[in-house]
N, C-alpha and C positions, 0 to 999 in steps of 0.2 A: 434151158432144154439140154445142153451137151449134161452140164452135172447131174440131171434125174436120170439121162441115159446112163451117167456112170454110175449114180448108186444102183442101179438094176441091176447093171452086169456084178458089181461086187458083189448085191446082194444073193446073187445064184451063184457065180464063181468065185469065190473070193482069191482063192491060187491064180485065176488068171487074170486076176486085176491086177495082183500083186507083180506077175511077172508083165503088166503091160507098164505100170509105174518104171519097172527098172531097169524096161524099155526105155521109157521117153528120159529117163536118169541117164544112160548108156548113150543113145540119141546126144544130148547137151555135155555128157564129157568129149565125145568126138569133135564136136564142134567145137570145145573152148581148147581141145590140142590144135585140131586144125587153122581156130585162129592165131593161138600164139606160134604157130611155126611162121604163121604167117605177119605174124606182128601187132600188139597187144593193140594199135592203132587201126588197123587192117579193117577193108568192110566185114571177110570170115569175122573176125574178133568181134566186131559191135554186130553181129547177125548171130553170134555164138552169147551173148551177153545178154543181151534182149531175148532172146529164146530161154536161157536158163532161167533170168527174172521171170519171165510168164510160166515156165513150168513151175517152179516156187511158191510164188503168187497163187497157181492155184492150189498146190499142196496145202498151203496154208488157211486158205479158205476154204478144204474140203476139211480141215484137220477141225478151223473152229466148228463145225458144222453140230450142231447137238447127234445130229443122225448118226457121224462119225463112231462106227462102235468099235473102235481102239479102247483101251483104257485107260485112263486118265491121265495116270501115269508117263506110259509111252508117249502122248497126245504132248505133254507139255515138256516132252523131249525133243521131239519132230516141229513144235512149232518154236523151240530154243533153237536148234540149228537153221529151221529156214530165217527165221529173224539174221542171224550171224553171216547166212548166206547173203540176204538181201542188205546188209550192210556192207562186206564184201564187195559187191557190186557196186554199191558204191562208192566204195574207195577206190577201185580202179577205175569208175568215169572220174573222180576227181584228180584222177591221175596220184593218187597218195601208194597207189599197192602197182608193180609194174609186171605180174606173173600171174596165169591163174593157176599154179602148183596147188595151194591149198585149195580152192575151189573143189581141184578135182580131185584131189587126196578126202577128204569127206564127202563130195559124193561116190566115189567108189565103196566107203565104207556102206553107205546108205545104199547104194544098191544092192552088194555081197549081203549086207541083212536081209534086203525083200527076197533073193535066191535060195535063202535056208528055209 
């Protein structure tokens, strides 16, 4: 049901949909920063990782949808980034990575691209 509503919004106002995606990424970035400040194993960090994972799984699901109107090459690049994000989250979960810096950097680039 939510996905249908998202598609309706995107169809009616593409700029608004991009703005909302940028806001969601911004929210995740803020959560990651707060989580890292509190400690990578803090409750805040766990919540940030969970939110970021759910957000990117949503993006990946939308990008894989045949109804997604983005050009195929852009979708493929964004899917690759999304897969990297999920793998980076898994590395953090396995304690192979002890910072959110790379996630934050990539997400800032994506967010800034949505704002242009």
